[in-house]
C-alpha positions as CSV (number, residue, x, y, z in Angstrom):
1,M,-4.0,12.7,-3.8
2,G,-0.5,12.7,-2.3
3,K,2.8,12.4,-4.2
4,A,3.1,9.2,-6.3
5,R,6.1,7.2,-5.1
6,L,8.8,6.0,-7.6
7,L,11.6,3.6,-6.9
8,V,14.5,3.9,-9.2
9,V,16.7,0.7,-9.3
10,E,19.9,1.7,-11.1
11,D,23.5,1.1,-10.1
12,D,24.9,3.9,-12.2
13,P,24.9,6.9,-9.8
14,D,24.8,9.5,-12.6
15,I,21.7,8.0,-14.1
16,S,20.0,7.3,-10.7
17,N,20.7,10.9,-9.4
18,M,19.5,12.4,-12.7
19,L,16.3,10.5,-12.5
20,K,15.7,11.3,-8.9
21,I,16.3,15.1,-9.5
22,Y,14.1,15.1,-12.7
23,F,11.1,13.2,-11.2
24,S,11.3,15.0,-7.9
25,G,11.1,18.2,-9.8
26,L,7.8,16.9,-11.3
27,G,6.3,16.3,-7.8
28,Y,7.1,12.6,-7.4
29,D,8.5,11.1,-4.2
30,V,11.6,9.3,-5.5
31,D,13.7,6.7,-3.7
32,V,16.8,5.0,-5.2
33,A,18.2,1.5,-4.8
34,L,21.6,0.6,-6.3
35,R,21.2,-3.2,-5.9
36,G,18.4,-5.7,-6.5
37,Y,18.2,-6.9,-2.9
38,D,18.0,-3.3,-1.7
39,A,15.1,-2.7,-4.1
40,L,13.2,-5.7,-2.7
41,E,13.8,-4.5,0.9
42,K,12.7,-0.9,0.1
43,T,9.6,-2.2,-1.7
44,R,8.7,-4.3,1.3
45,Q,9.1,-1.3,3.6
46,V,7.2,1.3,1.6
47,L,5.2,0.3,-1.5
48,P,6.0,2.5,-4.5
49,H,3.4,3.3,-7.1
50,L,5.9,2.4,-9.9
51,I,9.4,0.9,-10.2
52,I,11.9,1.9,-12.9
53,L,14.2,-1.1,-13.0
54,D,17.6,-1.6,-14.6
55,I,18.4,-5.2,-15.7
56,M,22.2,-5.2,-15.2
57,L,22.6,-4.9,-11.4
58,P,25.7,-5.9,-9.3
59,D,24.0,-8.6,-7.2
60,I,20.8,-10.1,-8.8
61,D,19.6,-8.9,-12.2
62,G,16.4,-7.0,-12.9
63,Y,14.7,-10.1,-14.2
64,E,15.1,-11.8,-10.8
65,V,13.9,-8.6,-9.0
66,C,10.8,-8.5,-11.2
67,R,10.2,-12.3,-10.8
68,N,10.3,-11.8,-7.0
69,L,7.9,-8.9,-7.1
70,R,5.4,-10.7,-9.3
71,T,5.4,-13.9,-7.1
72,S,4.7,-12.0,-3.9
73,T,1.1,-11.3,-3.0
74,R,2.1,-7.9,-1.5
75,T,4.0,-6.5,-4.6
76,S,2.5,-8.3,-7.6
77,H,0.4,-5.3,-8.6
78,I,3.2,-2.7,-8.8
79,P,3.9,-1.4,-12.3
80,V,7.5,-2.1,-13.5
81,I,9.3,-0.3,-16.3
82,F,12.6,-1.9,-17.4
83,L,15.4,0.5,-18.2
84,T,18.4,-1.1,-19.8
85,Q,21.1,-1.2,-22.4
86,K,19.9,-4.5,-23.6
87,D,18.0,-4.1,-26.8
88,E,17.7,-7.6,-28.1
89,R,14.2,-8.8,-28.9
90,S,14.7,-11.8,-26.7
91,D,15.6,-9.6,-23.7
92,K,12.5,-7.5,-24.2
93,L,10.3,-10.6,-24.4
94,Q,11.8,-12.1,-21.3
95,G,11.0,-8.9,-19.4
96,L,7.5,-8.7,-20.6
97,E,6.9,-12.4,-19.9
98,L,7.9,-11.7,-16.3
99,G,5.1,-9.2,-16.1
100,A,6.9,-5.9,-16.7
101,D,4.6,-3.1,-17.9
102,D,7.1,-1.4,-20.3
103,Y,10.6,-1.6,-21.6
104,I,12.9,1.3,-22.5
105,T,16.5,1.0,-23.8
106,K,19.4,3.3,-23.0
107,P,20.2,5.9,-24.1
108,F,16.6,7.0,-23.5
109,D,14.5,10.2,-24.0
110,I,13.6,11.5,-20.5
111,E,10.4,13.0,-21.8
112,E,9.3,9.6,-23.2
113,L,10.1,8.0,-19.9
114,K,8.1,10.6,-18.1
115,L,5.1,9.9,-20.3
116,R,5.4,6.1,-19.9
117,V,5.6,6.5,-16.1
118,Q,2.5,8.7,-16.0
119,G,0.6,6.4,-18.3
120,A,1.5,3.3,-16.2
121,I,0.4,5.0,-13.0
122,R,-2.8,6.2,-14.6
123,R,-3.7,2.8,-15.9
124,S,-3.1,1.2,-12.5
125,E,-5.4,3.8,-10.8
126,R,-8.0,3.7,-13.6
127,E,-8.3,-0.1,-13.4
128,S,-8.7,0.1,-9.6
129,L,-5.5,-1.7,-9.0
130,T,-4.1,0.6,-6.4
131,D,-5.2,3.4,-4.1
132,P,-3.5,6.7,-5.2
133,R,-2.8,7.8,-1.6
134,S,-1.6,4.6,0.1
135,G,-0.2,2.8,-3.0
136,L,-1.9,-0.4,-1.6
137,P,-3.9,-2.8,-3.8
138,A,-7.5,-1.7,-4.1
139,G,-10.8,-2.5,-6.0
140,R,-10.3,-5.3,-8.4
141,L,-7.2,-6.7,-6.7
142,I,-9.0,-7.0,-3.4
143,E,-11.9,-8.8,-5.2
144,E,-9.4,-11.2,-6.8
145,Q,-7.9,-12.1,-3.4
146,L,-11.4,-12.6,-1.9
147,R,-12.3,-15.0,-4.8
148,R,-9.1,-16.9,-4.2
149,I,-9.5,-17.4,-0.5
150,I,-13.1,-18.5,-0.6
151,R,-12.0,-21.7,-2.2
152,E,-9.3,-22.3,0.4
153,D,-9.0,-23.1,4.1
154,G,-6.7,-21.7,6.9
155,W,-7.1,-18.0,6.1
156,A,-8.4,-15.1,8.1
157,L,-9.7,-11.8,6.8
158,M,-9.3,-8.6,8.9
159,D,-11.4,-5.5,8.3
160,L,-9.9,-2.4,9.7
161,R,-11.3,1.1,9.9
162,I,-9.9,4.4,11.4
163,S,-12.4,5.9,13.8
164,H,-12.9,9.7,13.8
165,F,-10.9,10.1,10.6
166,S,-13.5,12.3,9.0
167,A,-13.3,14.8,11.9
168,F,-9.5,14.8,11.7
169,N,-9.7,15.4,7.9
170,D,-12.2,18.3,8.4
171,V,-10.0,20.1,11.0
172,Y,-6.5,19.4,9.7
173,G,-7.2,19.2,6.0
174,F,-7.0,16.5,3.3
175,V,-3.1,16.8,3.0
176,A,-2.8,15.8,6.7
177,G,-5.5,13.1,6.1
178,D,-3.5,11.6,3.2
179,D,-0.5,11.5,5.5
180,V,-2.5,9.5,8.0
181,L,-3.5,7.0,5.3
182,R,0.1,6.6,4.2
183,F,1.2,6.2,7.8
184,S,-1.4,3.5,8.2
185,A,-0.3,1.6,5.1
186,M,3.3,1.7,6.3
187,L,2.4,0.6,9.8
188,L,0.2,-2.3,8.5
189,G,3.1,-3.4,6.3
190,E,5.6,-3.4,9.1
191,I,3.4,-5.4,11.4
192,V,2.4,-8.0,8.8
193,D,6.1,-8.4,7.9
194,E,6.9,-9.1,11.5
195,Y,4.0,-11.3,12.6
196,G,2.6,-12.6,9.3
197,S,4.1,-14.1,6.1
198,P,5.2,-12.8,2.6
199,N,2.0,-14.3,1.2
200,D,-0.3,-12.1,3.4
201,F,-2.2,-9.5,1.6
202,I,-2.9,-5.9,2.6
203,G,-5.5,-3.8,0.7
204,H,-7.0,-0.3,0.9
205,A,-10.7,-0.8,0.4
206,G,-11.3,3.0,0.2
207,G,-11.3,6.0,2.5
208,D,-10.4,5.0,6.0
209,N,-10.9,1.3,5.4
210,F,-8.2,-1.4,5.0
211,I,-8.1,-5.2,4.9
212,I,-5.6,-7.8,5.7
213,I,-5.7,-11.4,4.6
214,S,-3.4,-13.6,6.7
215,T,-3.6,-17.0,8.4
216,G,-5.8,-18.0,11.3
217,E,-2.8,-18.5,13.4
218,S,-1.3,-15.0,12.8
219,A,-4.5,-12.9,12.7
220,S,-5.0,-12.5,16.4
221,K,-1.5,-11.3,17.1
222,I,-1.5,-9.0,14.1
223,K,-4.8,-7.4,15.2
224,T,-3.6,-6.8,18.7
225,V,-0.3,-5.2,17.7
226,I,-2.0,-3.0,15.1
227,K,-4.5,-1.6,17.6
228,E,-1.8,-1.0,20.2
229,R,0.7,0.7,17.8
230,F,-1.8,2.7,15.7
231,N,-3.7,4.1,18.7
232,E,-0.4,5.3,20.2
233,E,1.6,6.4,17.1
234,V,-1.3,8.2,15.2
235,Q,-1.2,10.8,18.0
236,T,1.9,12.3,16.4
237,H,-0.4,13.6,13.6
238,Y,-2.1,16.0,16.1
239,N,-0.7,19.2,17.5
240,F,0.4,19.3,21.1
241,M,-2.8,20.9,22.4
242,D,-5.1,18.4,20.9
243,R,-2.9,15.5,22.1
244,E,-2.9,16.9,25.6
245,Q,-6.7,17.4,25.8
246,G,-7.4,14.1,24.1
247,F,-9.9,15.5,21.5
248,I,-10.3,18.0,18.7
249,Q,-12.9,20.8,18.4
250,T,-15.3,20.3,15.5
251,T,-18.5,22.0,14.2
252,N,-21.6,19.8,14.0
253,A,-24.4,20.1,11.4
254,A,-26.2,22.7,13.5
255,G,-23.1,24.9,13.5
256,E,-22.4,24.2,17.2
257,M,-19.0,23.4,18.6
258,D,-18.5,19.7,19.3
259,K,-15.7,17.4,20.6
260,S,-14.3,14.5,18.5
261,P,-12.0,11.9,20.1
262,L,-8.6,11.2,18.7
263,M,-8.3,8.6,16.0
264,E,-8.2,4.9,16.8
265,I,-8.4,1.8,14.7
266,S,-11.0,-0.9,15.0
267,A,-10.6,-4.4,13.6
268,G,-12.9,-7.4,13.0
269,V,-11.7,-10.8,12.0
270,V,-13.5,-13.7,10.2
271,S,-12.3,-17.1,9.0
272,P,-13.7,-20.3,7.6
273,K,-13.0,-22.0,10.9
274,E,-16.1,-20.3,12.4
275,H,-18.3,-20.0,9.3
276,R,-18.7,-21.4,5.8
277,F,-19.1,-18.6,3.3
278,A,-21.3,-18.7,0.3
279,D,-19.8,-15.8,-1.6
280,I,-17.3,-13.0,-1.2
281,R,-19.9,-10.4,-0.2
282,E,-20.8,-12.5,2.8
283,I,-17.1,-12.5,3.8
284,T,-16.9,-8.7,3.7
285,E,-20.3,-8.2,5.4
286,M,-19.4,-10.5,8.3
287,A,-15.9,-8.9,8.7
288,A,-17.5,-5.4,8.7
289,E,-19.9,-6.5,11.4
290,A,-17.1,-8.0,13.5
291,R,-15.3,-4.7,13.1
292,R,-18.4,-2.7,14.3
293,Q,-18.6,-5.0,17.3
294,D,-15.0,-4.2,18.1
295,T,-15.8,-0.5,18.0
296,T,-18.8,-1.0,20.2
297,T,-16.7,-3.0,22.7
298,E,-14.2,-0.1,22.9
299,A,-16.9,2.5,23.4
């Protein structure tokens, strides 16, 4: 697993810097936002595993930030811990009603905050809410989205898989492999932001497999841009020699040297426009078959 990403939303620089130093020292990847709108923008760019959120901010308050996060399909799963000077019962209830996972008042015990952060991230991973490497929704959250769309019209589901990822992982190691997964998650987010809508959903189905739920109108463009940008930009994860020769040297089951192509991404799209689906398993099976056909076409 890579570093868990924390976003600290706090306009007091002394507190935000202290939290960044402390949690960075524990191995977290910590970013800081001094304003509510900055927090929403940073969250959209790179999904954090957890947000520590102050209520009193100079632009919009933490309640509004949390409300925005919870009403967006892309960010509704992210655990939020309120950190504030407000200690009235009504303030706490308001935060919890908005979907906050926890609530700590200032002055706070840093060790207690650490334990609450660790607990919230563990619960999220244990309940299959997020993938620990990409921070994207996983497991149960993906199933919930599939059960939602099967009752609706106008959607398109995209199944994406990174070809030759296992060979890269074997040669470059799991740390480099996790970097590729995080890069992929960020790239998908950028492209969906540009060509899709805030209601589009991005999930990490496991390993090298991702899904996107968008509209029938946007899916084709999203697919095209993802394939173009991924196949070009993923090459930066290889060393110069492998990029130049266009493959990496691997060892097959017989112990013989073999050549594995550089990673590419394949994508298959299904929608209710072409087919009526009986259950969510049928959606995922047909999307996977469409993705395999995309791989065959490229080969």
